[in-house]
Every structure is written in structure tokens, then in C-alpha cells.
VOBA-1610 file (N, C-alpha, C; in pm, whole numbers, padded with zeros to 5 digits, always signed):
BEGIN
Met+16232+13286+10029Met+16226+13292+10191Met+16069+13272+10208Lys+16061+13208+10335Lys+15921+13234+10372Lys+15913+13282+10523Glu+15753+13362+10507Glu+15752+13436+10620Glu+15750+13337+10751Ala+15815+13403+10862Ala+15821+13325+10960Ala+15712+13334+11059Met+15666+13237+11144Met+15570+13243+11228Met+15618+13283+11377Leu+15541+13307+11488Leu+15561+13344+11597Leu+15653+13465+11632Tyr+15582+13578+11591Tyr+15664+13716+11576Tyr+15562+13792+11594Glu+15584+13931+11656Glu+15503+14033+11675Glu+15579+14165+11609Lys+15491+14229+11526Lys+15557+14348+11412Lys+15553+14458+11528Leu+15662+14542+11555Leu+15670+14665+11619Leu+15690+14781+11528Pro+15653+14928+11600Pro+15677+15038+11552Pro+15848+15043+11438Asn+15857+15135+11359Asn+15975+15174+11311Asn+16070+15020+11234Asp+15946+14946+11178Asp+16010+14801+11113Asp+16106+14728+11204Arg+16059+14731+11326Arg+16120+14635+11418Arg+16036+14501+11431Val+16098+14387+11478Val+15991+14285+11533Val+16073+14235+11646Gln+15928+14170+11719Gln+15988+14062+11837Gln+15968+13918+11789Cys+16047+13833+11788Cys+16044+13715+11767Cys+16006+13624+11896Tyr+15922+13528+11884Tyr+15874+13460+12011Tyr+15924+13303+11983Arg+15981+13285+11907Arg+16012+13134+11849Arg+16107+13069+11963Cys+16196+13128+12046Cys+16263+13058+12144Cys+16264+13161+12284Ala+16333+13121+12396Ala+16326+13185+12524Ala+16393+13326+12487His+16484+13355+12369His+16567+13475+12376His+16473+13572+12350Arg+16361+13561+12289Arg+16247+13659+12252Arg+16353+13819+12184Cys+16404+13778+12085Cys+16483+13881+12007Cys+16391+14000+11970Leu+16446+14112+11994Leu+16400+14218+11946Leu+16496+14261+11820Ile+16449+14239+11699Ile+16536+14264+11571Ile+16465+14374+11502Ala+16632+14456+11439Ala+16568+14582+11367Ala+16589+14544+11222Asp+16503+14626+11149Asp+16521+14597+10995Asp+16663+14559+10938Glu+16664+14439+10873Glu+16789+14410+10759Glu+16881+14344+10888Lys+16827+14277+11005Lys+16923+14226+11087Lys+16844+14100+11129Gln+16930+14000+11196Gln+16899+13859+11214Gln+16885+13854+11380Gly+16829+13756+11424Gly+16826+13716+11576Gly+16944+13628+11588Ile+16948+13624+11747Ile+17058+13548+11802Ile+17067+13410+11709Cys+16972+13335+11680Cys+17005+13211+11609Cys+17020+13220+11483Gln+17051+13356+11413Gln+17077+13360+11255Gln+17015+13290+11176Val+16870+13229+11192Val+16812+13194+11118Val+16668+13247+11102Arg+16654+13336+11137Arg+16547+13443+11109Arg+16574+13584+11079Gln+16525+13657+10989Gln+16588+13791+10954Gln+16440+13873+10939Asn+16480+13984+10985Asn+16375+14103+10962Asn+16369+14209+10818Gln+16292+14205+10744Gln+16291+14266+10610Gln+16163+14325+10614Ala+16208+14469+10627Ala+16119+14574+10640Ala+15971+14531+10711Gly+16006+14484+10831Gly+15898+14480+10952Gly+15822+14314+10940Thr+15899+14258+10854Thr+15831+14121+10822Thr+15951+14009+10866Leu+15912+13934+10952Leu+16017+13825+11006Leu+16021+13713+10888Tyr+16119+13686+10829Tyr+16141+13567+10737Tyr+16225+13463+10817Thr+16198+13327+10773Thr+16318+13217+10799Thr+16400+13213+10680Leu+16518+13178+10752Leu+16632+13153+10630Leu+16663+13037+10604Val+16607+12934+10666Val+16629+12798+10660Val+16530+12706+10622Tyr+16421+12759+10597Tyr+16297+12659+10560Tyr+16322+12592+10418Gly+16289+12453+10458Gly+16367+12380+10355Gly+16487+12316+10303Thr+16563+12371+10397Thr+16703+12351+10385Thr+16745+12221+10353Val+16858+12196+10267Val+16900+12043+10277Val+17031+12064+10281Ile+17112+11984+10363Ile+17224+11956+10349Ile+17284+11817+10285Leu+17386+11847+10189Leu+17433+11727+10101Leu+17609+11698+10140Cys+17625+11557+10116Cys+17785+11550+10132Cys+17831+11615+10036His+17961+11676+10068His+18008+11725+09967His+18111+11642+09888Gln+18114+11527+09907Gln+18221+11426+09837Gln+18113+11372+09740Cys+17985+11323+09773Cys+17902+11212+09706Cys+17791+11296+09633Gly+17738+11395+09705Gly+17615+11461+09708Gly+17493+11387+09744Arg+17494+11295+09835Arg+17391+11225+09892Arg+17320+11339+10006Leu+17183+11303+10001Leu+17132+11408+10106Leu+17141+11338+10233Leu+17223+11441+10343Leu+17246+11430+10453Leu+17106+11460+10545Ile+17099+11596+10530Ile+17013+11619+10649Ile+16897+11714+10571His+16770+11727+10579His+16661+11798+10546His+16590+11864+10660Arg+16594+11986+10671Arg+16527+12081+10795Arg+16459+12162+10719Ser+16335+12196+10811Ser+16246+12305+10801Ser+16236+12350+10921Asp+16305+12477+10928Asp+16315+12583+11033Asp+16392+12511+11142Tyr+16358+12486+11277Tyr+16431+12422+11388Tyr+16425+12271+11360Ser+16323+12208+11268Ser+16275+12074+11280Ser+16376+12002+11149Ile+16419+11882+11201Ile+16485+11815+11125Ile+16408+11697+11093Leu+16356+11714+10932Leu+16282+11618+10876Leu+16328+11475+10852Glu+16449+11483+10814Glu+16523+11375+10769Glu+16678+11378+10806Asn+16746+11297+10872Asn+16880+11294+10914Asn+16957+11137+10862Tyr+17039+11150+10774Tyr+17126+11013+10738Tyr+17255+11005+10803Val+17294+11157+10872Val+17446+11126+10907Val+17465+10998+11003Gln+17584+10947+10993Gln+17594+10818+11071Gln+17653+10873+11224Ala+17616+10784+11312Ala+17671+10838+11447Ala+17798+10845+11449Glu+17903+10849+11397Glu+18044+10867+11401Glu+18072+10992+11322Gly+17972+11012+11277Gly+17979+11165+11190Gly+18017+11159+11033Arg+17973+11050+10981Arg+18019+11018+10835Arg+17906+11017+10743Cys+17914+11028+10621Cys+17828+11003+10531Cys+17788+10868+10503Pro+17664+10827+10508Pro+17617+10667+10488Pro+17656+10630+10355Asn+17676+10716+10285Asn+17694+10642+10122Asn+17850+10606+10088Cys+17936+10740+10135Cys+18099+10725+10061Cys+18167+10699+10196Gly+18127+10718+10325Gly+18215+10732+10438Gly+18267+10858+10470Thr+18270+10968+10419Thr+18347+11082+10421Thr+18309+11127+10548Pro+18411+11224+10606Pro+18406+11257+10759Pro+18335+11388+10720Leu+18243+11427+10820Leu+18182+11565+10787Leu+18225+11664+10882Ala+18260+11776+10858Ala+18317+11905+10961Ala+18185+11922+11040Gly+18262+11911+11181Gly+18162+11993+11262Gly+18114+11888+11352Val+18089+11750+11306Val+18022+11666+11326Val+18107+11561+11450Gly+18075+11563+11558Gly+18167+11476+11649Gly+18298+11556+11700Met+18284+11691+11694Met+18410+11744+11718Met+18413+11805+11850Gly+18289+11762+11946Gly+18285+11811+12057Gly+18243+11954+12056Asn+18192+11983+12190Asn+18143+12112+12228Asn+18260+12183+12225Arg+18285+12295+12146Arg+18370+12405+12140Arg+18326+12557+12207Asn+18201+12552+12218Asn+18150+12689+12275Asn+18120+12651+12414Pro+18181+12726+12520Pro+18180+12698+12657Pro+18009+12752+12717His+17966+12837+12619His+17822+12902+12662His+17700+12767+12630Ile+17770+12654+12542Ile+17630+12594+12517Ile+17683+12450+12592Thr+17563+12406+12634Thr+17581+12274+12768Thr+17514+12164+12651
//
């Protein structure tokens, strides 16, 4: 894991994350609302730095991300792997969370 940026250390091993508008106050061993940053003994770490997503059928690289940034995205517009055409779960399924617009 890599230490996150944009946070403040607080007493009692708590941290406040400033990465987004939520400004999460995160207790030790807990994650922020985004679930991609975790407090470990008063230090905030990113859980997704350098993460890659591969096609479960053929193994081709689909998405390479660094924290919130997507560095490479090979997913086809219709939500399929460009190599083997496998439909990808969660892609093109519409917005299932009424709180997200």
C-alpha cells in the first residue's frame, strides 16, 4: 500500500481525509466513505494505487488506475472486453443507486 495524500493526522490515531468534498474523519483501522483509503495507526493509505482490472475470461488488461485516476481504459462502449467480447459485470447496467446521479 502507498501512503495517501491530502489528509491531516489527528489525535488518537484518527485522520481527516481531504481528497473529496466528504472530508471523512476516519478512525484507526477504518475506511472513508469511498472505501479506497484506510487509516492504519494514524497514517492514511490508498488501497487502489496501481490497481489493474483484467478480463475474467481472457486475462486482458481492461483498466489501470492510480487512486481516483484512470490511466488506461480498454473497455468497449457497450461494456465488453475488446479482446474476447465477454460482457463485463456492472458495465452498462444503469444507475442502481438512487443517491448517485
